[in-house]
A tleap script that builds the chain and sets N, CA, C and O, in Angstrom:
source leaprc.protein.ff14SB
mol = sequence {
  NMET GLU THR ARG GLU PHE LEU ARG LYS LEU
  ARG GLU GLN THR GLY MET ASN ARG ARG GLN
  PHE ALA GLU TYR PHE ASP ILE PRO TYR ARG
  THR VAL GLN GLU TRP GLU LEU GLY ASN ARG
  ARG MET PRO ASP TYR LEU LEU ARG LEU MET
  VAL TYR LYS LEU LYS THR GLU ARG LEU ILE
  GLU GLU GLY ALA GLU GLU ARG ASN GLN GLY
  CALA
}
set mol.1.N position { 0.540 -1.109 -0.232 }
set mol.1.CA position { -0.019 -0.260 -0.235 }
set mol.1.C position { 0.960 1.499 -0.558 }
set mol.1.O position { 2.124 1.596 -0.945 }
set mol.2.N position { 0.361 2.214 -0.357 }
set mol.2.CA position { 1.418 3.752 -0.447 }
set mol.2.C position { 1.040 4.525 0.748 }
set mol.2.O position { 0.195 4.332 1.622 }
set mol.3.N position { 1.933 5.484 0.533 }
set mol.3.CA position { 1.987 6.240 1.788 }
set mol.3.C position { 0.382 6.372 2.177 }
set mol.3.O position { -0.339 5.928 3.070 }
set mol.4.N position { 0.140 7.626 0.474 }
set mol.4.CA position { -1.130 8.259 0.531 }
set mol.4.C position { -2.389 7.546 0.869 }
set mol.4.O position { -3.457 7.869 1.388 }
set mol.5.N position { -1.954 6.626 0.461 }
set mol.5.CA position { -3.596 5.817 0.960 }
set mol.5.C position { -3.911 5.138 1.588 }
set mol.5.O position { -5.052 4.693 1.713 }
set mol.6.N position { -2.244 4.678 2.592 }
set mol.6.CA position { -2.314 4.859 3.746 }
set mol.6.C position { -3.038 5.911 5.193 }
set mol.6.O position { -3.888 5.902 6.084 }
set mol.7.N position { -1.636 6.957 4.395 }
set mol.7.CA position { -2.145 8.027 5.567 }
set mol.7.C position { -4.436 8.261 5.463 }
set mol.7.O position { -5.081 8.674 6.427 }
set mol.8.N position { -4.841 8.010 4.612 }
set mol.8.CA position { -5.818 8.133 3.827 }
set mol.8.C position { -6.858 7.492 4.398 }
set mol.8.O position { -7.903 8.023 4.774 }
set mol.9.N position { -6.468 5.931 4.486 }
set mol.9.CA position { -6.807 5.269 5.685 }
set mol.9.C position { -7.410 5.202 6.792 }
set mol.9.O position { -8.568 4.925 7.104 }
set mol.10.N position { -5.472 5.805 7.991 }
set mol.10.CA position { -5.589 5.953 8.316 }
set mol.10.C position { -6.468 7.313 9.475 }
set mol.10.O position { -6.759 7.250 10.669 }
set mol.11.N position { -6.673 8.486 8.401 }
set mol.11.CA position { -7.805 9.619 8.811 }
set mol.11.C position { -9.067 8.821 8.893 }
set mol.11.O position { -9.936 8.980 9.750 }
set mol.12.N position { -9.087 7.911 7.881 }
set mol.12.CA position { -10.423 7.552 8.147 }
set mol.12.C position { -11.139 6.952 9.618 }
set mol.12.O position { -12.202 7.145 10.207 }
set mol.13.N position { -9.875 6.091 9.847 }
set mol.13.CA position { -9.960 5.458 10.641 }
set mol.13.C position { -10.601 6.485 11.793 }
set mol.13.O position { -11.663 6.323 12.396 }
set mol.14.N position { -9.829 7.384 11.902 }
set mol.14.CA position { -10.012 8.562 13.573 }
set mol.14.C position { -11.705 8.979 13.234 }
set mol.14.O position { -12.430 9.420 14.125 }
set mol.15.N position { -12.011 8.841 12.332 }
set mol.15.CA position { -13.131 9.905 11.572 }
set mol.15.C position { -13.161 10.880 11.592 }
set mol.15.O position { -14.197 11.391 12.019 }
set mol.16.N position { -11.879 11.888 11.077 }
set mol.16.CA position { -11.811 12.885 10.664 }
set mol.16.C position { -12.035 13.181 9.591 }
set mol.16.O position { -12.350 12.210 8.902 }
set mol.17.N position { -12.021 14.414 8.917 }
set mol.17.CA position { -12.351 14.782 8.031 }
set mol.17.C position { -10.849 15.719 8.037 }
set mol.17.O position { -10.352 16.244 9.034 }
set mol.18.N position { -10.361 15.751 6.775 }
set mol.18.CA position { -9.090 16.386 6.354 }
set mol.18.C position { -8.499 18.001 6.951 }
set mol.18.O position { -7.472 18.674 7.044 }
set mol.19.N position { -9.819 18.021 7.224 }
set mol.19.CA position { -9.508 19.982 7.955 }
set mol.19.C position { -8.781 18.744 9.683 }
set mol.19.O position { -7.637 18.358 9.919 }
set mol.20.N position { -9.865 18.559 10.335 }
set mol.20.CA position { -9.886 18.125 10.906 }
set mol.20.C position { -8.428 17.711 11.785 }
set mol.20.O position { -8.020 18.022 12.904 }
set mol.21.N position { -7.853 16.807 10.622 }
set mol.21.CA position { -6.682 15.833 11.317 }
set mol.21.C position { -5.607 16.773 11.062 }
set mol.21.O position { -4.791 16.807 11.983 }
set mol.22.N position { -5.339 17.621 9.993 }
set mol.22.CA position { -4.901 18.521 9.781 }
set mol.22.C position { -4.643 19.761 10.966 }
set mol.22.O position { -3.678 20.456 11.285 }
set mol.23.N position { -6.045 19.629 11.417 }
set mol.23.CA position { -5.637 20.474 12.650 }
set mol.23.C position { -4.741 20.265 13.768 }
set mol.23.O position { -3.810 20.871 14.297 }
set mol.24.N position { -5.679 18.653 14.007 }
set mol.24.CA position { -5.220 18.180 15.289 }
set mol.24.C position { -3.993 17.597 15.283 }
set mol.24.O position { -3.840 16.900 16.285 }
set mol.25.N position { -3.005 17.607 14.508 }
set mol.25.CA position { -1.247 17.331 14.064 }
set mol.25.C position { -1.318 19.649 13.567 }
set mol.25.O position { -0.444 20.416 13.163 }
set mol.26.N position { -1.473 19.670 13.604 }
set mol.26.CA position { -1.123 21.066 13.529 }
set mol.26.C position { -0.254 21.402 12.674 }
set mol.26.O position { 0.614 22.262 12.828 }
set mol.27.N position { -0.495 20.571 11.490 }
set mol.27.CA position { -0.488 20.618 10.069 }
set mol.27.C position { -0.815 20.970 8.741 }
set mol.27.O position { -1.427 20.064 8.174 }
set mol.28.N position { -0.615 21.987 8.040 }
set mol.28.CA position { -1.524 22.906 7.409 }
set mol.28.C position { -2.090 21.962 6.415 }
set mol.28.O position { -1.450 20.951 6.128 }
set mol.29.N position { -3.639 22.297 5.672 }
set mol.29.CA position { -4.626 21.335 5.648 }
set mol.29.C position { -3.815 20.890 4.281 }
set mol.29.O position { -3.572 19.721 3.983 }
set mol.30.N position { -3.314 22.459 3.234 }
set mol.30.CA position { -3.181 21.943 2.123 }
set mol.30.C position { -1.589 21.248 1.723 }
set mol.30.O position { -1.089 21.013 0.623 }
set mol.31.N position { -1.117 21.063 2.976 }
set mol.31.CA position { 0.152 19.947 3.107 }
set mol.31.C position { -0.820 18.152 3.329 }
set mol.31.O position { -0.687 17.155 2.621 }
set mol.32.N position { -1.339 18.259 4.031 }
set mol.32.CA position { -2.479 17.028 4.449 }
set mol.32.C position { -2.732 16.575 2.568 }
set mol.32.O position { -2.326 15.711 1.791 }
set mol.33.N position { -3.222 17.220 2.550 }
set mol.33.CA position { -4.160 17.610 1.167 }
set mol.33.C position { -3.421 16.844 -0.035 }
set mol.33.O position { -3.760 15.893 -0.741 }
set mol.34.N position { -2.196 17.702 0.026 }
set mol.34.CA position { -0.896 16.748 -1.075 }
set mol.34.C position { 0.108 16.063 -0.740 }
set mol.34.O position { 1.032 15.832 -1.519 }
set mol.35.N position { 0.055 15.601 0.599 }
set mol.35.CA position { 0.190 13.862 0.553 }
set mol.35.C position { -0.799 13.007 0.646 }
set mol.35.O position { -0.369 11.951 1.110 }
set mol.36.N position { -1.912 12.965 0.424 }
set mol.36.CA position { -3.382 12.220 0.536 }
set mol.36.C position { -3.546 12.211 -1.388 }
set mol.36.O position { -4.058 11.272 -1.997 }
set mol.37.N position { -3.115 13.179 -1.901 }
set mol.37.CA position { -3.213 13.325 -3.627 }
set mol.37.C position { -1.552 12.648 -3.964 }
set mol.37.O position { -0.641 12.309 -4.720 }
set mol.38.N position { -1.774 12.714 -3.480 }
set mol.38.CA position { 0.012 11.940 -4.476 }
set mol.38.C position { 1.090 13.129 -4.739 }
set mol.38.O position { 2.051 12.854 -5.457 }
set mol.39.N position { 0.981 14.415 -4.202 }
set mol.39.CA position { 1.391 15.311 -5.320 }
set mol.39.C position { 2.783 15.340 -4.414 }
set mol.39.O position { 3.803 15.933 -4.767 }
set mol.40.N position { 2.683 14.838 -3.588 }
set mol.40.CA position { 3.782 15.317 -1.967 }
set mol.40.C position { 3.976 14.241 -1.365 }
set mol.40.O position { 3.158 13.442 -0.909 }
set mol.41.N position { 5.185 14.228 -1.371 }
set mol.41.CA position { 5.283 12.597 -0.154 }
set mol.41.C position { 5.923 12.646 0.796 }
set mol.41.O position { 7.148 12.694 0.904 }
set mol.42.N position { 4.778 12.633 1.905 }
set mol.42.CA position { 5.641 12.780 3.393 }
set mol.42.C position { 6.859 11.912 3.890 }
set mol.42.O position { 7.389 10.901 3.430 }
set mol.43.N position { 7.049 12.519 4.760 }
set mol.43.CA position { 8.344 11.989 5.592 }
set mol.43.C position { 7.633 10.636 6.272 }
set mol.43.O position { 6.530 10.762 6.805 }
set mol.44.N position { 8.415 9.122 6.229 }
set mol.44.CA position { 8.320 8.360 6.869 }
set mol.44.C position { 7.715 8.072 8.271 }
set mol.44.O position { 6.680 7.685 8.814 }
set mol.45.N position { 9.547 8.682 8.650 }
set mol.45.CA position { 9.339 8.791 10.206 }
set mol.45.C position { 7.959 10.096 10.750 }
set mol.45.O position { 7.995 10.425 11.935 }
set mol.46.N position { 7.138 10.572 10.080 }
set mol.46.CA position { 6.489 11.440 9.767 }
set mol.46.C position { 5.188 10.788 10.127 }
set mol.46.O position { 4.543 11.124 11.120 }
set mol.47.N position { 4.693 9.522 9.001 }
set mol.47.CA position { 3.772 8.601 10.027 }
set mol.47.C position { 3.738 7.883 10.472 }
set mol.47.O position { 2.698 7.226 10.506 }
set mol.48.N position { 5.243 7.372 11.355 }
set mol.48.CA position { 5.390 6.076 12.522 }
set mol.48.C position { 5.260 7.724 13.315 }
set mol.48.O position { 5.903 7.432 14.323 }
set mol.49.N position { 4.954 8.894 13.484 }
set mol.49.CA position { 4.662 9.492 14.843 }
set mol.49.C position { 3.232 9.490 15.194 }
set mol.49.O position { 2.611 9.351 16.247 }
set mol.50.N position { 2.746 9.800 13.302 }
set mol.50.CA position { 1.487 10.072 13.814 }
set mol.50.C position { 0.790 8.593 14.224 }
set mol.50.O position { 0.597 8.364 15.418 }
set mol.51.N position { 0.356 7.431 13.040 }
set mol.51.CA position { 0.447 6.660 14.017 }
set mol.51.C position { 0.525 6.192 15.766 }
set mol.51.O position { -0.407 5.556 16.259 }
set mol.52.N position { 1.610 6.551 16.502 }
set mol.52.CA position { 2.315 6.345 17.762 }
set mol.52.C position { 0.937 7.167 17.967 }
set mol.52.O position { -0.020 6.434 18.214 }
set mol.53.N position { 0.709 8.296 17.920 }
set mol.53.CA position { 0.174 9.375 19.001 }
set mol.53.C position { -1.514 9.502 19.227 }
set mol.53.O position { -2.225 10.083 20.048 }
set mol.54.N position { -1.822 8.396 17.714 }
set mol.54.CA position { -3.123 8.153 17.328 }
set mol.54.C position { -3.417 6.778 18.403 }
set mol.54.O position { -4.513 6.404 18.823 }
set mol.55.N position { -2.519 6.383 18.587 }
set mol.55.CA position { -2.722 4.475 19.124 }
set mol.55.C position { -2.576 5.680 21.200 }
set mol.55.O position { -3.250 5.703 22.230 }
set mol.56.N position { -1.570 6.246 20.800 }
set mol.56.CA position { -1.538 6.426 22.524 }
set mol.56.C position { -3.115 7.235 22.744 }
set mol.56.O position { -3.719 6.730 23.691 }
set mol.57.N position { -3.608 7.966 22.306 }
set mol.57.CA position { -4.731 8.924 22.749 }
set mol.57.C position { -5.390 8.268 22.479 }
set mol.57.O position { -6.487 8.761 22.741 }
set mol.58.N position { -5.580 6.739 21.801 }
set mol.58.CA position { -6.598 5.946 21.425 }
set mol.58.C position { -7.568 5.564 20.736 }
set mol.58.O position { -8.491 4.758 20.855 }
set mol.59.N position { -7.064 6.551 19.715 }
set mol.59.CA position { -8.230 7.489 18.464 }
set mol.59.C position { -8.333 6.145 17.237 }
set mol.59.O position { -9.131 6.072 16.303 }
set mol.60.N position { -7.196 5.119 17.632 }
set mol.60.CA position { -7.301 4.480 16.551 }
set mol.60.C position { -6.929 3.192 17.091 }
set mol.60.O position { -5.843 3.457 17.606 }
set mol.61.N position { -7.110 2.156 17.267 }
set mol.61.CA position { -6.769 0.749 17.573 }
set mol.61.C position { -5.631 0.296 17.453 }
set mol.61.O position { -5.179 0.628 16.357 }
set mol.62.N position { -4.661 -0.534 18.259 }
set mol.62.CA position { -3.785 -1.334 18.534 }
set mol.62.C position { -4.034 -2.375 17.315 }
set mol.62.O position { -4.939 -3.209 17.316 }
set mol.63.N position { -2.928 -2.164 16.101 }
set mol.63.CA position { -3.118 -3.183 14.927 }
set mol.63.C position { -3.579 -2.756 14.154 }
set mol.63.O position { -3.104 -3.195 13.107 }
set mol.64.N position { -4.695 -1.721 13.921 }
set mol.64.CA position { -4.691 -1.117 12.786 }
set mol.64.C position { -4.449 -0.762 12.041 }
set mol.64.O position { -4.950 -0.762 10.916 }
set mol.65.N position { -3.363 -0.232 12.557 }
set mol.65.CA position { -2.210 0.482 10.848 }
set mol.65.C position { -1.809 -0.922 10.537 }
set mol.65.O position { -2.286 -1.285 9.461 }
set mol.66.N position { -1.013 -1.918 11.196 }
set mol.66.CA position { -1.056 -3.318 10.024 }
set mol.66.C position { -1.727 -4.191 8.960 }
set mol.66.O position { -1.144 -4.658 7.982 }
set mol.67.N position { -3.337 -4.396 9.338 }
set mol.67.CA position { -4.060 -4.216 8.826 }
set mol.67.C position { -4.317 -3.343 7.774 }
set mol.67.O position { -4.910 -3.836 6.815 }
set mol.68.N position { -4.015 -2.170 7.719 }
set mol.68.CA position { -3.638 -1.281 6.441 }
set mol.68.C position { -3.128 -1.313 5.163 }
set mol.68.O position { -3.498 -0.866 4.077 }
set mol.69.N position { -1.664 -2.304 5.777 }
set mol.69.CA position { -1.379 -2.237 4.903 }
set mol.69.C position { -1.204 -3.456 4.211 }
set mol.69.O position { -0.209 -3.648 3.512 }
set mol.70.N position { -2.295 -4.471 4.386 }
set mol.70.CA position { -2.453 -6.221 4.446 }
set mol.70.C position { -1.828 -6.573 4.486 }
set mol.70.O position { -1.253 -7.279 3.657 }
set mol.71.N position { -1.435 -6.127 6.021 }
set mol.71.CA position { -0.173 -7.675 7.049 }
set mol.71.C position { -1.374 -8.185 6.872 }
set mol.71.O position { -1.622 -9.328 7.254 }
savepdb mol mol.pdb
quit
């Protein structure tokens, strides 16, 4: 699964729209949009940090990212 698809599915699991997701992480909306559309590539470390934050704040369940990657 591509990073952009993984990010979109991760966001959808939280129940947030793009604007809410961007505000939650204090990232410009346009940046999140560009990542999801595949126009820009987000750093892998940032995606890992997002997953960690969402898990620790219990906005996604444990193991959710593995299911998204098809593992």
